[in-house]
DSSP file (Angstrom, degrees, kcal/mol; ACC not computed):
  #  RESIDUE AA STRUCTURE BP1 BP2  ACC     N-H-->O    O-->H-N    N-H-->O    O-->H-N    TCO  KAPPA ALPHA  PHI   PSI    X-CA   Y-CA   Z-CA
    1    1 A X              0   0    0      0, 0.0    29,-0.8     0, 0.0     2,-0.3   0.000 360.0 360.0 360.0 174.3   10.4  -12.3   -5.0
    2    2 A X  E     -ab  30  98A   0     95,-1.0    97,-3.8    27,-0.2    98,-0.7  -0.934 360.0-116.1-154.5 173.4    8.7  -10.0   -2.6
    3    3 A X  E     -ab  31 100A   0     27,-2.4    29,-3.0    -2,-0.3     2,-0.5  -0.997  30.0-152.6-118.2 124.9    5.4   -9.1   -0.8
    4    4 A X  E     -ab  32 101A   0     96,-2.4    98,-3.4    -2,-0.5     2,-0.5  -0.856  10.6-168.6-102.4 131.4    4.2   -5.6   -1.7
    5    5 A X  E     -ab  33 102A   0     27,-3.0    29,-3.0    -2,-0.5     2,-0.7  -0.977  17.6-146.6-122.3 126.8    2.0   -3.8    0.8
    6    6 A X  E     -ab  34 103A   0     96,-2.3    98,-0.5    -2,-0.5     2,-0.4  -0.831  31.4-178.7 -85.4 116.7    0.0   -0.6    0.2
    7    7 A X        +     0   0    0     27,-2.2    55,-0.1    -2,-0.7    54,-0.1  -0.971  27.9 146.3-129.5 128.7    0.2    1.1    3.6
    8    8 A X        -     0   0    0     -2,-0.4    -1,-0.1     2,-0.1     3,-0.1   0.247  65.1-107.5-141.1  12.8   -1.4    4.4    4.6
    9    9 A X        +     0   0    0      1,-0.2    -2,-0.1    52,-0.1     2,-0.0   0.673  69.9 146.8  62.7  20.2   -2.3    4.0    8.3
   10   10 A X    >>  -     0   0    0      1,-0.1     3,-1.1    94,-0.0     4,-0.9  -0.310  68.7 -95.3 -73.4 168.4   -6.0    3.8    7.4
   11   11 A X  T 34 S+     0   0    0      1,-0.3     4,-0.5     2,-0.2     3,-0.4   0.858 127.5  47.1 -55.7 -36.3   -8.3    1.6    9.5
   12   12 A X  T 3> S+     0   0    0      1,-0.2     4,-1.4     2,-0.1    93,-0.3   0.682  99.3  70.6 -78.3 -16.8   -7.9   -1.3    7.1
   13   13 A X  H <> S+     0   0    0     -3,-1.1     4,-2.5     1,-0.2    -1,-0.2   0.813  85.9  64.2 -73.1 -30.5   -4.1   -0.9    6.8
   14   14 A X  H  X S+     0   0    0     -4,-0.9     4,-1.8    -3,-0.4    -1,-0.2   0.936 108.7  38.7 -61.1 -48.3   -3.2   -2.2   10.4
   15   15 A X  H  > S+     0   0    0     -4,-0.5     4,-2.4     2,-0.2    -1,-0.2   0.886 113.8  55.8 -70.2 -37.5   -4.5   -5.7    9.8
   16   16 A X  H  X S+     0   0    0     -4,-1.4     4,-2.8     1,-0.2    -2,-0.2   0.883 106.1  53.0 -60.6 -37.6   -3.1   -5.7    6.2
   17   17 A X  H  X S+     0   0    0     -4,-2.5     4,-2.6     2,-0.2     5,-0.2   0.938 108.6  48.5 -61.9 -47.3    0.3   -4.9    7.7
   18   18 A X  H  X S+     0   0    0     -4,-1.8     4,-2.2     1,-0.2    -2,-0.2   0.921 114.3  45.9 -59.6 -43.9    0.1   -7.8   10.1
   19   19 A X  H  X S+     0   0    0     -4,-2.4     4,-2.6     2,-0.2    -2,-0.2   0.918 112.5  50.0 -65.9 -44.3   -0.9  -10.2    7.3
   20   20 A X  H  X S+     0   0    0     -4,-2.8     4,-2.8     1,-0.2     5,-0.2   0.895 110.6  49.8 -63.2 -40.3    1.8   -8.9    4.9
   21   21 A X  H  X S+     0   0    0     -4,-2.6     4,-2.5     2,-0.2    -1,-0.2   0.920 110.8  50.3 -63.6 -43.3    4.5   -9.3    7.6
   22   22 A X  H  X S+     0   0    0     -4,-2.2     4,-2.7    -5,-0.2    -2,-0.2   0.919 112.9  46.4 -60.0 -44.3    3.3  -12.8    8.3
   23   23 A X  H  X S+     0   0    0     -4,-2.6     4,-2.5     2,-0.2    -2,-0.2   0.940 113.2  47.7 -64.1 -48.1    3.4  -13.7    4.5
   24   24 A X  H  <>S+     0   0    0     -4,-2.8     5,-2.9     1,-0.2     4,-0.5   0.902 115.1  46.9 -61.1 -40.6    6.8  -12.1    4.0
   25   25 A X  H ><5S+     0   0    0     -4,-2.5     3,-0.7    -5,-0.2    -1,-0.2   0.924 112.1  49.5 -66.2 -45.3    8.1  -14.0    7.1
   26   26 A X  H 3<5S+     0   0    0     -4,-2.7    -2,-0.2     1,-0.2    -1,-0.2   0.867 119.6  36.8 -63.8 -37.8    6.6  -17.3    6.0
   27   27 A X  T 3<5S-     0   0    0     -4,-2.5    -1,-0.2    -5,-0.2    -2,-0.2   0.377 108.2-121.8 -96.5   4.2    8.0  -17.1    2.5
   28   28 A X  T < 5 +     0   0    0     -3,-0.7     2,-0.3    -4,-0.5    -3,-0.2   0.934  63.7 146.4  54.6  50.0   11.3  -15.5    3.6
   29   29 A X      < -     0   0    0     -5,-2.9     2,-0.3    -6,-0.2    46,-0.2  -0.726  54.9-103.4-113.5 161.1   10.6  -12.5    1.3
   30   30 A X  E     -a    2   0A   0    -29,-0.8   -27,-2.4    -2,-0.3     2,-0.6  -0.650  32.0-132.3 -78.3 140.5   11.3   -8.8    1.5
   31   31 A X  E     -ac   3  76A   0     44,-2.9    46,-2.0    -2,-0.3     2,-0.7  -0.880  16.1-157.1 -96.8 117.9    8.3   -6.6    2.4
   32   32 A X  E     -ac   4  77A   0    -29,-3.0   -27,-3.0    -2,-0.6     2,-0.6  -0.868   6.7-156.5 -98.3 112.9    8.0   -3.7    0.0
   33   33 A X  E     -ac   5  78A   0     44,-3.1    46,-2.8    -2,-0.7     2,-0.4  -0.802  14.1-169.5 -94.7 122.1    6.1   -0.9    1.7
   34   34 A X  E     -ac   6  79A   0    -29,-3.0   -27,-2.2    -2,-0.6     2,-0.4  -0.921  16.9-177.3-122.2 137.4    4.4    1.4   -0.8
   35   35 A X  E     - c   0  80A   0     44,-2.2    46,-2.2    -2,-0.4     2,-0.4  -0.977  19.7-144.7-130.6 117.6    2.7    4.8   -0.4
   36   36 A X  E     - c   0  81A   0     -2,-0.4    49,-0.3    44,-0.2    46,-0.2  -0.705  13.7-172.7 -84.5 130.4    1.2    6.4   -3.5
   37   37 A X        +     0   0    0     44,-3.4    45,-0.2    -2,-0.4    47,-0.2   0.542  29.7 137.8-103.0  -9.9    1.5   10.2   -3.4
   38   38 A X        -     0   0    0     45,-1.8     2,-0.3    43,-0.4    47,-0.2  -0.086  29.3-176.3 -49.9 127.7   -0.5   11.5   -6.4
   39   39 A X        -     0   0    0      2,-0.1    12,-0.1    45,-0.1    -1,-0.1  -0.925  28.1-103.3-124.2 150.9   -2.5   14.5   -5.4
   40   40 A X  S    S+     0   0    0     -2,-0.3     2,-0.1     7,-0.0    -1,-0.0  -0.347  73.3  75.8 -71.3 154.5   -5.0   16.5   -7.5
   41   41 A X        -     0   0    0      1,-0.1    -2,-0.1    -2,-0.0     3,-0.1  -0.159  69.6-114.5 120.6 147.9   -4.1   19.8   -9.0
   42   42 A X        -     0   0    0      1,-0.2     2,-0.3    -2,-0.1    -1,-0.1   0.965  66.6 -64.8 -81.3 -54.6   -2.0   21.0  -11.8
   43   43 A X        +     0   0    0      0, 0.0     4,-0.4     0, 0.0    -1,-0.2  -0.926  68.5 105.7-173.7-168.6    1.0   23.0  -10.4
   44   44 A X  S  > S-     0   0    0     -2,-0.3     4,-2.3     1,-0.2     5,-0.2  -0.237  80.4 -62.0  99.3 171.9    2.1   26.0   -8.5
   45   45 A X  H  > S+     0   0    0      1,-0.2     4,-2.5     2,-0.2     5,-0.2   0.878 131.3  53.7 -63.5 -40.6    3.4   26.6   -5.0
   46   46 A X  H  > S+     0   0    0      1,-0.2     4,-2.3     2,-0.2    -1,-0.2   0.906 109.8  49.1 -61.6 -40.8    0.3   25.3   -3.3
   47   47 A X  H  > S+     0   0    0     -4,-0.4     4,-2.7     2,-0.2    -2,-0.2   0.942 111.1  48.6 -62.7 -48.5    0.5   22.1   -5.2
   48   48 A X  H  X S+     0   0    0     -4,-2.3     4,-2.3     1,-0.2    -2,-0.2   0.893 111.8  49.8 -60.3 -40.7    4.2   21.6   -4.3
   49   49 A X  H  X S+     0   0    0     -4,-2.5     4,-2.1     2,-0.2    -1,-0.2   0.909 111.3  49.1 -64.3 -42.0    3.4   22.3   -0.6
   50   50 A X  H  X S+     0   0    0     -4,-2.3     4,-2.5    -5,-0.2    -2,-0.2   0.923 110.7  49.8 -63.5 -44.8    0.6   19.8   -0.7
   51   51 A X  H  X S+     0   0    0     -4,-2.7     4,-2.7     1,-0.2    -2,-0.2   0.918 110.5  50.5 -61.3 -43.5    2.7   17.1   -2.3
   52   52 A X  H  X S+     0   0    0     -4,-2.3     4,-2.3     1,-0.2    -1,-0.2   0.905 110.9  49.0 -61.7 -41.1    5.4   17.6    0.2
   53   53 A X  H  X S+     0   0    0     -4,-2.1     4,-2.2     2,-0.2    -2,-0.2   0.906 112.2  47.8 -65.4 -41.8    2.9   17.3    3.1
   54   54 A X  H  X S+     0   0    0     -4,-2.5     4,-2.3     2,-0.2    -2,-0.2   0.909 111.3  51.0 -66.4 -41.9    1.4   14.1    1.6
   55   55 A X  H  X S+     0   0    0     -4,-2.7     4,-2.6     1,-0.2    -2,-0.2   0.926 110.9  48.4 -59.8 -44.8    4.9   12.6    1.1
   56   56 A X  H  X S+     0   0    0     -4,-2.3     4,-2.4     1,-0.2    -2,-0.2   0.895 109.8  51.7 -65.1 -39.7    5.9   13.3    4.7
   57   57 A X  H  X S+     0   0    0     -4,-2.2     4,-2.2     1,-0.2    -1,-0.2   0.907 111.3  49.0 -61.7 -40.8    2.6   11.8    6.0
   58   58 A X  H  X S+     0   0    0     -4,-2.3     4,-2.6     2,-0.2    -2,-0.2   0.922 110.1  49.7 -64.0 -45.1    3.4    8.7    3.9
   59   59 A X  H  X S+     0   0    0     -4,-2.6     4,-1.9     2,-0.2    -2,-0.2   0.900 110.1  51.7 -61.5 -40.8    7.0    8.5    5.2
   60   60 A X  H  X S+     0   0    0     -4,-2.4     4,-1.2     1,-0.2    -1,-0.2   0.942 112.3  45.2 -61.7 -48.1    5.7    8.8    8.8
   61   61 A X  H  X S+     0   0    0     -4,-2.2     4,-1.5     1,-0.2     3,-0.3   0.888 111.1  53.2 -62.7 -39.7    3.2    6.0    8.3
   62   62 A X  H  X S+     0   0    0     -4,-2.6     4,-2.6     1,-0.2    -1,-0.2   0.822 100.0  61.8 -68.6 -30.2    5.7    3.8    6.6
   63   63 A X  H  X S+     0   0    0     -4,-1.9     4,-2.2     1,-0.2    -1,-0.2   0.905 103.8  50.5 -59.9 -39.8    8.2    4.2    9.5
   64   64 A X  H  X S+     0   0    0     -4,-1.2     4,-2.0    -3,-0.3    -1,-0.2   0.921 110.7  48.6 -62.0 -44.3    5.6    2.5   11.7
   65   65 A X  H  X S+     0   0    0     -4,-1.5     4,-2.2     1,-0.2    -2,-0.2   0.889 109.1  52.5 -65.0 -39.8    5.2   -0.3    9.2
   66   66 A X  H  X S+     0   0    0     -4,-2.6     4,-2.9     1,-0.2     5,-0.2   0.917 107.6  52.7 -61.5 -43.4    9.0   -0.8    9.0
   67   67 A X  H  X S+     0   0    0     -4,-2.2     4,-1.5     1,-0.2    -1,-0.2   0.914 109.4  48.7 -58.4 -44.7    9.2   -1.0   12.8
   68   68 A X  H  X S+     0   0    0     -4,-2.0     4,-0.6     1,-0.2    -1,-0.2   0.906 114.3  45.5 -63.2 -42.4    6.5   -3.8   12.8
   69   69 A X  H ><>S+     0   0    0     -4,-2.2     5,-2.5     1,-0.2     3,-1.1   0.917 111.9  50.6 -68.4 -43.1    8.3   -5.8   10.1
   70   70 A X  H ><5S+     0   0    0     -4,-2.9     3,-1.2     1,-0.3    -1,-0.2   0.786  96.7  70.8 -66.8 -26.6   11.7   -5.4   11.7
   71   71 A X  H 3<5S+     0   0    0     -4,-1.5    -1,-0.3     1,-0.3    -2,-0.2   0.819 108.7  34.6 -59.3 -31.0   10.4   -6.6   15.0
   72   72 A X  T <<5S-     0   0    0     -3,-1.1    -1,-0.3    -4,-0.6    -2,-0.2   0.248 123.2-101.6-108.5  11.6   10.0  -10.1   13.5
   73   73 A X  T < 5 +     0   0    0     -3,-1.2     2,-0.6     1,-0.2    -3,-0.2   0.691  69.0 148.5  82.6  19.5   13.1   -9.9   11.3
   74   74 A X      < -     0   0    0     -5,-2.5    -1,-0.2    -6,-0.1    -2,-0.1  -0.781  45.0-130.1 -88.8 122.2   11.4   -9.2    7.9
   75   75 A X        -     0   0    0     -2,-0.6   -44,-2.9   -46,-0.2     2,-0.3  -0.413  28.7-156.9 -69.2 147.5   13.6   -7.0    5.7
   76   76 A X  E     -c   31   0A   0    -46,-0.2     2,-0.4    -2,-0.1   -44,-0.2  -0.893  21.6-162.7-128.7 155.6   11.9   -4.0    4.2
   77   77 A X  E     -c   32   0A   0    -46,-2.0   -44,-3.1    -2,-0.3     2,-0.5  -0.992  19.5-150.4-128.8 134.7   12.1   -1.6    1.2
   78   78 A X  E     -c   33   0A   0     -2,-0.4     2,-0.4   -46,-0.2   -44,-0.2  -0.920  15.0-179.7-112.3 131.5   10.2    1.7    1.5
   79   79 A X  E     -c   34   0A   0    -46,-2.8   -44,-2.2    -2,-0.5     2,-0.7  -0.977  15.8-171.4-134.1 122.1    8.9    3.5   -1.6
   80   80 A X  E     -c   35   0A   0     -2,-0.4     2,-0.4   -46,-0.2   -44,-0.2  -0.954  26.2-167.2-106.1 111.0    7.0    6.7   -1.7
   81   81 A X  E     -c   36   0A   0    -46,-2.2   -44,-3.4    -2,-0.7     2,-2.2  -0.844  27.9-130.4-113.0 134.9    5.8    6.9   -5.4
   82   82 A X  S    S+     0   0    0     -2,-0.4     2,-0.3   -46,-0.2   -46,-0.1  -0.395  78.7  87.5 -80.3  63.1    4.4    9.9   -7.2
   83   83 A X  S    S-     0   0    0     -2,-2.2   -45,-1.8   -48,-0.1   -46,-0.2  -0.940  91.0 -76.7-146.9 166.5    1.4    8.0   -8.6
   84   84 A X     >  -     0   0    0     -2,-0.3     4,-3.0   -47,-0.2     5,-0.2  -0.353  55.6-104.9 -60.5 151.2   -2.1    7.1   -7.6
   85   85 A X  H  > S+     0   0    0    -49,-0.3     4,-2.5     1,-0.2     5,-0.2   0.881 119.1  47.1 -51.9 -46.8   -2.0    4.3   -5.0
   86   86 A X  H  > S+     0   0    0      1,-0.2     4,-2.2     2,-0.2    -1,-0.2   0.919 115.4  46.0 -64.1 -41.3   -3.2    1.5   -7.4
   87   87 A X  H  > S+     0   0    0      2,-0.2     4,-2.5     1,-0.2    -1,-0.2   0.902 112.4  51.2 -65.8 -40.9   -0.7    2.6  -10.0
   88   88 A X  H  X S+     0   0    0     -4,-3.0     4,-2.5     2,-0.2    -2,-0.2   0.906 111.3  47.8 -62.7 -42.4    2.1    2.8   -7.5
   89   89 A X  H  X S+     0   0    0     -4,-2.5     4,-2.6    -5,-0.2    -2,-0.2   0.913 112.5  47.5 -67.0 -43.3    1.4   -0.7   -6.1
   90   90 A X  H  X S+     0   0    0     -4,-2.2     4,-2.0    -5,-0.2    -2,-0.2   0.917 113.1  49.7 -63.7 -42.7    1.3   -2.2   -9.6
   91   91 A X  H  X S+     0   0    0     -4,-2.5     4,-2.3     1,-0.2    -2,-0.2   0.941 113.3  45.1 -60.7 -48.9    4.5   -0.5  -10.6
   92   92 A X  H  X S+     0   0    0     -4,-2.5     4,-2.2     1,-0.2    -2,-0.2   0.893 109.6  56.3 -63.3 -39.9    6.3   -1.6   -7.4
   93   93 A X  H  <>S+     0   0    0     -4,-2.6     5,-2.6     1,-0.2    -1,-0.2   0.900 110.4  44.4 -60.1 -41.5    5.0   -5.2   -7.8
   94   94 A X  H ><5S+     0   0    0     -4,-2.0     3,-1.0     3,-0.2    -1,-0.2   0.924 114.3  48.0 -69.9 -44.0    6.5   -5.5  -11.2
   95   95 A X  H 3<5S+     0   0    0     -4,-2.3    -2,-0.2     1,-0.2    -1,-0.2   0.815 118.8  40.1 -67.0 -30.2    9.8   -3.9  -10.3
   96   96 A X  T 3<5S-     0   0    0     -4,-2.2    -1,-0.2    -5,-0.2    -2,-0.2   0.213 107.2-120.5-104.8  14.0   10.2   -6.1   -7.2
   97   97 A X  T < 5 -     0   0    0     -3,-1.0   -95,-1.0    -4,-0.2    -3,-0.2   0.937  41.4-153.6  46.6  58.2    8.8   -9.3   -8.7
   98   98 A X  E   < -b    2   0A   0     -5,-2.6   -95,-0.2   -97,-0.2    32,-0.2  -0.332  25.7-157.3 -69.0 140.1    6.1   -9.5   -6.2
   99   99 A X  E    S-     0   0A   0    -97,-3.8    31,-0.4     1,-0.3     2,-0.3   0.813  81.8  -8.5 -75.9 -36.5    4.5  -12.8   -5.1
  100  100 A X  E     -b    3   0A   0    -98,-0.7   -96,-2.4    29,-0.1     2,-0.5  -0.986  59.6-130.4-159.7 151.8    1.4  -10.8   -4.0
  101  101 A X  E     -bd   4 131A   0     29,-2.5    31,-3.2    -2,-0.3     2,-0.5  -0.958  26.5-159.5-106.3 127.7    0.1   -7.3   -3.4
  102  102 A X  E     +bd   5 132A   0    -98,-3.4   -96,-2.3    -2,-0.5     2,-0.3  -0.927  16.6 167.3-111.3 130.4   -1.6   -6.9    0.0
  103  103 A X  E     -bd   6 133A   0     29,-2.4    31,-3.1    -2,-0.5     2,-0.2  -0.989  29.4-125.9-138.4 148.7   -4.0   -4.0    0.7
  104  104 A X  E     - d   0 134A   0    -98,-0.5     2,-0.3    -2,-0.3    16,-0.2  -0.599  21.9-150.4 -86.6 154.2   -6.4   -3.2    3.4
  105  105 A X        -     0   0    0     29,-2.5    31,-0.3   -93,-0.3   -89,-0.1  -0.826  17.1-135.7-119.4 164.2  -10.1   -2.5    2.8
  106  106 A X        -     0   0    0     -2,-0.3    29,-0.1    29,-0.1    -1,-0.0   0.337  52.2-104.6 -98.6   5.0  -12.5   -0.3    4.7
  107  107 A X        +     0   0    0      1,-0.2     2,-0.1   -95,-0.0    28,-0.1   0.735  68.2 157.5  77.6  21.7  -15.3   -2.9    4.5
  108  108 A X        -     0   0    0      1,-0.1    -1,-0.2     2,-0.1     2,-0.0  -0.390  47.5 -95.5 -78.5 160.3  -17.1   -0.9    1.8
  109  109 A X     >  -     0   0    0      1,-0.1     4,-2.3    -2,-0.1     5,-0.2  -0.340  28.7-116.8 -71.2 154.7  -19.5   -2.5   -0.5
  110  110 A X  H  > S+     0   0    0      1,-0.2     4,-2.3     2,-0.2     5,-0.2   0.864 116.6  54.0 -58.7 -35.8  -18.4   -3.7   -3.9
  111  111 A X  H  > S+     0   0    0      2,-0.2     4,-2.6     1,-0.2    -1,-0.2   0.929 108.1  48.0 -65.3 -44.9  -20.8   -1.2   -5.5
  112  112 A X  H  > S+     0   0    0      1,-0.2     4,-2.9     2,-0.2     5,-0.3   0.917 112.1  50.4 -61.3 -42.9  -19.3    1.7   -3.6
  113  113 A X  H  X>S+     0   0    0     -4,-2.3     4,-1.6     1,-0.2     5,-1.5   0.895 111.6  48.0 -61.6 -40.8  -15.8    0.6   -4.5
  114  114 A X  H  <5S+     0   0    0     -4,-2.3    -2,-0.2     3,-0.2    -1,-0.2   0.904 116.5  42.8 -67.0 -41.2  -16.8    0.4   -8.2
  115  115 A X  H  <5S+     0   0    0     -4,-2.6    -2,-0.2     1,-0.2    -1,-0.2   0.905 123.7  34.4 -72.8 -41.9  -18.4    3.8   -8.2
  116  116 A X  H  <5S-     0   0    0     -4,-2.9    -2,-0.2    -5,-0.2    -1,-0.2   0.581 107.0-120.5 -93.4 -11.3  -15.8    5.6   -6.1
  117  117 A X  T  <5 -     0   0    0     -4,-1.6    -3,-0.2    -5,-0.3    -4,-0.1   0.955  32.8-161.5  76.4  51.3  -12.8    3.7   -7.5
  118  118 A X     >< -     0   0    0     -5,-1.5     4,-2.5    -6,-0.1     5,-0.2  -0.267  25.7-118.5 -63.8 152.9  -11.3    2.2   -4.3
  119  119 A X  H  > S+     0   0    0      1,-0.2     4,-2.8     2,-0.2     5,-0.2   0.932 113.6  50.0 -59.7 -48.6   -7.7    1.0   -4.5
  120  120 A X  H  > S+     0   0    0    -16,-0.2     4,-2.5     1,-0.2    -1,-0.2   0.924 111.3  50.0 -57.3 -41.9   -8.5   -2.6   -3.8
  121  121 A X  H  > S+     0   0    0      1,-0.2     4,-1.1     2,-0.2    -1,-0.2   0.929 112.1  47.0 -62.2 -45.4  -11.2   -2.6   -6.5
  122  122 A X  H >X S+     0   0    0     -4,-2.5     4,-2.0     1,-0.2     3,-0.5   0.927 112.3  50.3 -62.1 -44.6   -8.8   -1.1   -9.0
  123  123 A X  H 3X S+     0   0    0     -4,-2.8     4,-2.4     1,-0.2    -2,-0.2   0.911 105.3  56.1 -61.4 -42.9   -6.1   -3.6   -8.1
  124  124 A X  H 3< S+     0   0    0     -4,-2.5    -1,-0.2     1,-0.2    -2,-0.2   0.802 117.4  36.0 -60.2 -27.9   -8.4   -6.6   -8.5
  125  125 A X  H << S+     0   0    0     -4,-1.1    -1,-0.2    -3,-0.5    -2,-0.2   0.682 127.3  32.3 -98.9 -20.4   -9.2   -5.5  -12.0
  126  126 A X  H  < S+     0   0    0     -4,-2.0     2,-0.2    -5,-0.1    -3,-0.2   0.706  92.0  93.9-111.0 -24.6   -5.9   -4.1  -13.2
  127  127 A X     <  -     0   0    0     -4,-2.4     4,-0.1    -5,-0.3   -37,-0.0  -0.486  46.7-166.0 -80.0 139.5   -3.1   -6.1  -11.5
  128  128 A X  S    S+     0   0    0     -2,-0.2     2,-0.4     2,-0.1    -1,-0.1   0.496  77.1  80.0 -92.5  -8.5   -1.5   -9.1  -13.1
  129  129 A X  S    S-     0   0    0     -6,-0.1   -29,-0.1     1,-0.1   -30,-0.1  -0.794 100.9 -95.5 -94.4 140.2    0.0  -10.0   -9.7
  130  130 A X        -     0   0    0    -31,-0.4   -29,-2.5    -2,-0.4     2,-0.4  -0.232  40.6-146.7 -54.7 144.0   -2.4  -11.7   -7.2
  131  131 A X  E     -d  101   0A   0    -31,-0.2     2,-0.6    -4,-0.1   -29,-0.2  -0.960   9.7-160.5-120.5 130.6   -4.0   -9.3   -4.8
  132  132 A X  E     -d  102   0A   0    -31,-3.2   -29,-2.4    -2,-0.4     2,-0.6  -0.943   8.2-161.8-110.7 112.3   -5.0  -10.0   -1.2
  133  133 A X  E     -d  103   0A   0     -2,-0.6     2,-0.6   -31,-0.2   -29,-0.2  -0.849   8.4-158.7 -96.0 120.0   -7.6   -7.6    0.1
  134  134 A X  E     -d  104   0A   0    -31,-3.1   -29,-2.5    -2,-0.6  -118,-0.2  -0.872   7.9-140.2-105.5 120.2   -7.6   -7.7    3.9
  135  135 A X        -     0   0    0     -2,-0.6   -29,-0.1   -31,-0.2     4,-0.0  -0.383  32.7 -95.7 -72.1 156.0  -10.8   -6.5    5.8
  136  136 A X    >   -     0   0    0    -31,-0.3     3,-1.5     1,-0.1  -124,-0.1  -0.225  37.3-103.6 -66.0 163.9  -10.3   -4.4    8.9
  137  137 A X  T 3  S+     0   0    0   -126,-0.4    -1,-0.1     1,-0.3    -2,-0.1   0.853 119.0  49.7 -56.1 -38.6  -10.4   -6.2   12.3
  138  138 A X  T 3         0   0    0      1,-0.2    -1,-0.3     0, 0.0    -2,-0.1   0.068 360.0 360.0 -94.6  26.0  -13.9   -5.0   13.1
  139  139 A X    <         0   0    0     -3,-1.5    -1,-0.2    -4,-0.0    -2,-0.1   0.485 360.0 360.0 -75.6 360.0  -15.5   -6.0    9.8
């Protein structure tokens, strides 16, 4: 089994990282760090350049998360997936037999999440794996 974390260095991601590392450590599980790369646009050179930039930003953020997990001895797997974040997390959770998906929230209202389609909101309604939504420190 594993613990899957959606990590993007957003304000809510820092605390979610700490919680996910604690869970993975407590259950002696691998921490699967996931970054969904899907970007809008059909194709062309501008699209490819944008996708490459988003992938690199994801890899950079995930390196920070790997460092935090390794500091306490939690093994990690890193995945940059060409899907929307919620789809990427659900896909990774199934492939890695996840115990739980952990995501940070921005402290937005449930109505705003429903209207704008936040990743935590989508996961809570679409995932068959339990989802832990972690509010930011200053919530």
